[in-house]
C-alpha positions as CSV (number, residue, x, y, z in Angstrom):
1,X,-78.0,-34.7,77.1
2,X,-76.7,-31.4,78.3
3,X,-77.0,-28.4,75.9
4,X,-73.2,-27.7,76.0
5,X,-72.6,-31.2,74.7
6,X,-75.0,-30.7,71.8
7,X,-73.2,-27.4,70.9
8,X,-69.8,-29.2,70.8
9,X,-71.2,-31.9,68.5
10,X,-72.7,-29.2,66.1
11,X,-69.4,-27.3,65.9
12,X,-67.5,-30.5,65.1
13,X,-70.1,-31.4,62.4
14,X,-69.7,-28.0,60.7
15,X,-66.0,-28.2,60.5
16,X,-65.8,-31.7,59.1
17,X,-69.1,-32.2,57.2
18,X,-70.3,-35.0,59.5
19,X,-71.5,-35.4,63.1
20,X,-69.1,-36.8,65.7
21,X,-70.5,-38.8,68.6
22,X,-68.5,-38.3,71.8
23,X,-67.8,-41.3,74.1
24,X,-70.7,-42.0,76.4
25,X,-73.2,-40.0,74.2
26,X,-76.0,-41.7,72.3
27,X,-76.0,-41.4,68.5
28,X,-78.7,-39.0,67.3
29,X,-81.7,-40.5,65.6
30,X,-81.5,-40.4,61.8
31,X,-84.6,-38.2,61.6
32,X,-83.2,-35.7,64.2
33,X,-80.9,-33.8,61.7
34,X,-81.8,-30.9,59.6
35,X,-79.7,-28.3,57.6
36,X,-79.3,-24.6,57.1
37,X,-78.1,-23.8,53.6
38,X,-76.4,-20.4,53.8
39,X,-76.0,-18.5,50.5
40,X,-73.6,-15.5,50.3
41,X,-72.5,-13.5,47.3
42,X,-68.8,-13.8,48.4
43,X,-66.6,-16.8,48.9
44,X,-64.5,-17.2,52.1
45,X,-67.1,-15.7,54.5
46,X,-67.1,-16.8,58.1
47,X,-70.6,-17.9,59.2
48,X,-71.6,-17.6,62.8
49,X,-74.8,-18.9,64.5
50,X,-75.3,-17.2,67.9
51,X,-71.6,-16.2,67.9
52,X,-70.4,-19.8,67.1
53,X,-68.3,-20.2,64.0
54,X,-70.1,-22.8,61.8
55,X,-67.8,-22.7,58.8
56,X,-66.6,-20.7,55.8
57,X,-68.5,-20.4,52.5
58,X,-67.2,-22.1,49.4
59,X,-68.6,-21.3,46.0
60,X,-71.0,-18.9,47.8
61,X,-72.6,-21.7,50.0
62,X,-72.2,-23.3,53.4
63,X,-74.3,-26.2,54.5
64,X,-74.8,-26.3,58.3
65,X,-76.2,-29.5,59.9
66,X,-78.2,-29.0,63.2
67,X,-79.9,-31.2,65.7
68,X,-83.7,-30.6,65.5
69,X,-84.0,-31.5,69.1
70,X,-81.1,-29.3,70.1
71,X,-81.2,-25.6,71.0
72,X,-82.6,-23.2,68.5
73,X,-80.4,-20.7,66.8
74,X,-81.7,-17.2,66.6
75,X,-78.9,-15.0,65.2
76,X,-76.8,-15.1,61.9
77,X,-73.6,-13.2,61.7
78,X,-71.2,-13.0,58.7
79,X,-67.8,-11.5,58.4
80,X,-64.9,-11.2,55.9
81,X,-62.0,-8.8,55.8
82,X,-62.8,-5.9,53.4
83,X,-66.5,-6.3,53.7
84,X,-69.1,-4.8,56.1
85,X,-70.3,-7.3,58.8
86,X,-73.7,-8.8,58.1
87,X,-76.2,-9.9,60.7
88,X,-79.8,-11.1,60.7
89,X,-82.3,-13.0,62.7
90,X,-82.8,-16.8,62.2
91,X,-86.6,-17.1,62.3
92,X,-87.2,-20.7,61.3
93,X,-86.0,-24.2,62.0
94,X,-85.3,-26.8,59.3
95,X,-87.4,-30.0,59.3
96,X,-85.7,-33.3,59.8
97,X,-83.8,-34.5,56.7
98,X,-84.4,-31.2,54.8
99,X,-82.6,-27.9,54.5
100,X,-83.7,-24.3,55.0
101,X,-82.2,-21.7,52.7
102,X,-80.8,-18.5,54.2
103,X,-79.7,-15.7,51.7
104,X,-77.3,-12.9,52.6
105,X,-75.5,-10.1,50.6
106,X,-72.1,-8.8,51.7
107,X,-71.1,-5.2,50.7
108,X,-67.5,-3.9,50.3
109,X,-66.2,-1.8,53.1
110,X,-65.2,1.5,51.4
111,X,-62.6,2.1,54.1
112,X,-60.8,-1.1,53.2
113,X,-61.4,-1.3,49.4
114,X,-57.8,-1.6,48.2
115,X,-56.1,-4.8,47.2
116,X,-52.7,-5.9,45.9
117,X,-51.8,-7.0,42.4
118,X,-49.0,-9.6,42.1
119,X,-48.3,-9.8,38.4
120,X,-45.7,-12.1,36.9
121,X,-44.6,-11.4,33.3
122,X,-42.4,-13.1,30.8
123,X,-40.2,-11.5,29.6
124,X,-39.3,-8.8,32.1
125,X,-39.4,-5.1,31.3
126,X,-42.8,-4.1,29.8
127,X,-44.6,-1.0,30.9
128,X,-47.7,-1.6,33.0
129,X,-51.0,0.3,32.3
130,X,-54.0,0.0,34.7
131,X,-57.2,1.2,33.2
132,X,-55.2,3.1,30.6
133,X,-52.9,4.9,33.0
134,X,-49.1,4.1,33.1
135,X,-48.4,2.8,36.7
136,X,-44.9,1.4,36.4
137,X,-42.7,-1.2,34.7
138,X,-42.0,-4.9,35.3
139,X,-38.6,-5.2,37.0
140,X,-35.8,-7.6,36.1
141,X,-37.3,-10.2,38.4
142,X,-40.4,-10.4,36.1
143,X,-42.7,-9.4,39.0
144,X,-44.8,-6.3,39.3
145,X,-46.4,-5.5,42.7
146,X,-49.0,-2.8,43.3
147,X,-50.7,-2.6,46.8
148,X,-52.8,0.4,46.2
149,X,-55.4,-0.7,43.6
150,X,-59.0,-0.2,44.4
151,X,-61.0,-3.5,44.6
152,X,-63.1,-4.4,41.6
153,X,-62.5,-5.2,37.9
154,X,-59.5,-3.5,36.1
155,X,-58.0,-3.6,32.7
156,X,-54.2,-4.5,32.8
157,X,-52.2,-3.7,29.7
158,X,-48.5,-4.5,29.0
159,X,-46.5,-2.9,26.3
160,X,-42.9,-3.3,25.2
161,X,-41.0,-2.7,21.9
162,X,-40.6,-5.9,19.8
163,X,-43.7,-7.5,21.4
164,X,-47.4,-7.6,20.8
165,X,-49.4,-5.5,23.4
166,X,-51.1,-7.7,26.0
167,X,-54.4,-6.9,27.7
168,X,-56.4,-8.7,30.3
169,X,-59.2,-8.2,32.8
170,X,-58.3,-8.8,36.5
171,X,-60.6,-8.6,39.5
172,X,-58.8,-7.2,42.6
173,X,-60.1,-8.5,45.9
174,X,-60.1,-6.0,48.8
175,X,-57.4,-6.5,51.4
176,X,-56.1,-9.5,49.5
177,X,-53.3,-10.3,47.1
178,X,-54.6,-11.1,43.6
179,X,-52.1,-13.0,41.4
180,X,-52.0,-12.9,37.6
181,X,-49.5,-13.9,34.9
182,X,-48.8,-13.0,31.3
183,X,-46.5,-14.0,28.5
184,X,-45.8,-11.5,25.7
185,X,-45.5,-12.8,22.1
186,X,-42.7,-11.3,20.0
187,X,-43.7,-9.3,17.0
188,X,-42.9,-10.6,13.5
189,X,-43.9,-7.4,11.6
190,X,-42.9,-3.8,11.4
191,X,-44.4,-0.5,10.2
192,X,-43.6,1.4,7.0
193,X,-44.4,5.2,6.9
194,X,-44.2,6.3,3.3
195,X,-44.2,9.7,1.7
196,X,-43.1,11.3,-1.5
197,X,-42.5,14.8,-3.1
198,X,-44.8,15.4,-4.8
199,X,-47.5,13.4,-2.9
200,X,-50.0,11.1,-4.6
201,X,-47.5,8.7,-6.0
202,X,-48.6,5.0,-6.3
203,X,-46.7,2.7,-4.0
204,X,-45.8,-0.9,-4.8
205,X,-44.4,-3.2,-2.1
206,X,-42.7,-6.3,-3.6
207,X,-44.6,-5.5,-6.9
208,X,-48.0,-5.4,-5.1
209,X,-49.9,-2.1,-5.2
210,X,-50.6,-0.7,-1.8
211,X,-52.0,2.8,-2.3
212,X,-50.8,6.4,-2.8
213,X,-48.6,8.6,-0.6
214,X,-48.7,9.6,2.2
215,X,-49.3,6.0,3.2
216,X,-48.7,3.8,6.4
217,X,-48.3,0.1,6.1
218,X,-48.8,-1.3,9.7
219,X,-48.0,-5.0,9.2
220,X,-45.0,-5.5,7.0
221,X,-43.1,-8.8,7.5
222,X,-39.7,-8.4,8.9
223,X,-36.9,-8.5,6.3
224,X,-35.9,-6.8,3.1
225,X,-38.6,-5.5,0.7
226,X,-38.6,-3.7,-2.7
227,X,-40.4,-0.4,-2.9
228,X,-41.5,1.3,-6.1
229,X,-43.0,4.9,-6.2
230,X,-44.7,5.8,-9.5
231,X,-46.4,9.0,-10.6
232,X,-47.4,10.4,-14.0
233,X,-44.8,12.8,-15.4
234,X,-42.1,11.5,-13.1
235,X,-39.4,8.9,-13.2
236,X,-40.0,5.7,-11.2
237,X,-38.2,5.5,-7.9
238,X,-37.1,2.1,-6.8
239,X,-35.4,1.2,-3.5
240,X,-34.9,-1.7,-1.1
241,X,-35.9,-1.2,2.6
242,X,-35.1,-3.3,5.7
243,X,-37.9,-3.8,8.2
244,X,-37.2,-4.9,11.7
245,X,-39.8,-6.6,13.9
246,X,-41.6,-4.1,16.1
247,X,-39.9,-1.1,14.5
248,X,-41.3,1.8,12.4
249,X,-39.4,2.7,9.3
250,X,-40.0,6.2,7.8
251,X,-39.4,6.5,4.0
252,X,-39.6,9.8,2.1
253,X,-38.5,10.1,-1.5
254,X,-38.0,13.0,-4.0
255,X,-39.4,12.1,-7.5
256,X,-37.6,13.5,-10.6
257,X,-39.6,14.9,-13.4
258,X,-39.3,13.1,-16.8
259,X,-36.9,14.9,-19.1
260,X,-38.6,16.8,-22.1
261,X,-37.7,16.0,-25.8
262,X,-35.7,19.0,-27.2
263,X,-36.8,20.6,-30.6
264,X,-34.2,20.2,-33.4
265,X,-32.8,23.5,-34.8
266,X,-31.1,23.7,-38.3
267,X,-27.7,25.3,-38.7
268,X,-27.7,29.0,-38.4
269,X,-30.2,28.9,-35.5
270,X,-33.3,29.1,-37.7
271,X,-36.1,26.6,-37.6
272,X,-37.8,25.3,-40.8
273,X,-41.1,27.2,-40.1
274,X,-40.4,30.3,-42.2
275,X,-39.5,28.2,-45.2
276,X,-42.7,26.1,-45.0
277,X,-45.0,29.2,-44.9
278,X,-44.2,30.4,-48.5
279,X,-44.6,26.9,-49.9
280,X,-48.0,26.7,-48.3
281,X,-49.0,30.2,-49.6
282,X,-48.8,29.3,-53.3
283,X,-51.5,26.5,-53.3
284,X,-53.7,28.6,-51.1
285,X,-53.5,31.6,-53.5
286,X,-54.5,29.3,-56.4
287,X,-57.5,28.0,-54.4
288,X,-58.7,31.5,-53.7
289,X,-58.5,32.5,-57.4
290,X,-60.6,29.6,-58.5
291,X,-63.3,30.3,-55.9
292,X,-63.4,34.0,-57.0
293,X,-64.0,33.1,-60.7
294,X,-66.7,30.6,-59.7
295,X,-68.6,33.2,-57.8
296,X,-68.6,35.7,-60.7
297,X,-70.2,33.2,-63.1
């Protein structure tokens, strides 16, 4: 068997997972096949033995069958767009019926570290934040594209009035399009920001005590609600407020002091106090006289 024929058989085996026997060629003996098991930290890596493409890694692994009696491979070469090429020597040969592990680590090429984010969002319109920075807004098509994101893990946040904020973690592959999707959930609550003059009034929402002003209620169900402001020395303040989902409703009230009870005044503009004093003086004078006689005895 010529060496070139053996090479052709090996290439066909690597691309299909089994060995093909060309017409006129003898089938290799069962104990004449061994395997290289190539482990790489990245999927989709092209694996070359002596400049011959043997296959592409899947789930970080590629199993390469070889004929033990065939030519010996001496060089491993790995490549993938966005990563630095990797090469190493192949120093050993697998034994028949067994596999030989080869481990390799690919590193990102810093000159080709950007990737593209293809983000589909329902509904359209939310603002897009990448790692806390506002980068744009989802258009009417419901698609957001960004082709200048550095590769690696990123936090993607979506915000729009009337909907709960949405946050997810996305890994951006270098020189590739990374797709992601999100569906925003409508809000069913609103926010009440409550204050009073004077401050410190107790607040009751639908007859349930909430705290004292100033006060923020962040999760009030949408709809109408009864508010009561109560403070000592002031009249109760009662009102009905409408809360829309996703909205913030500011409420500020002015409390009125309780009216004071007026003192009654007799006709002529004089109070009864001067008349009471002489009446009180007579018994008091008698008490002093008795005490004086008792002391002298």
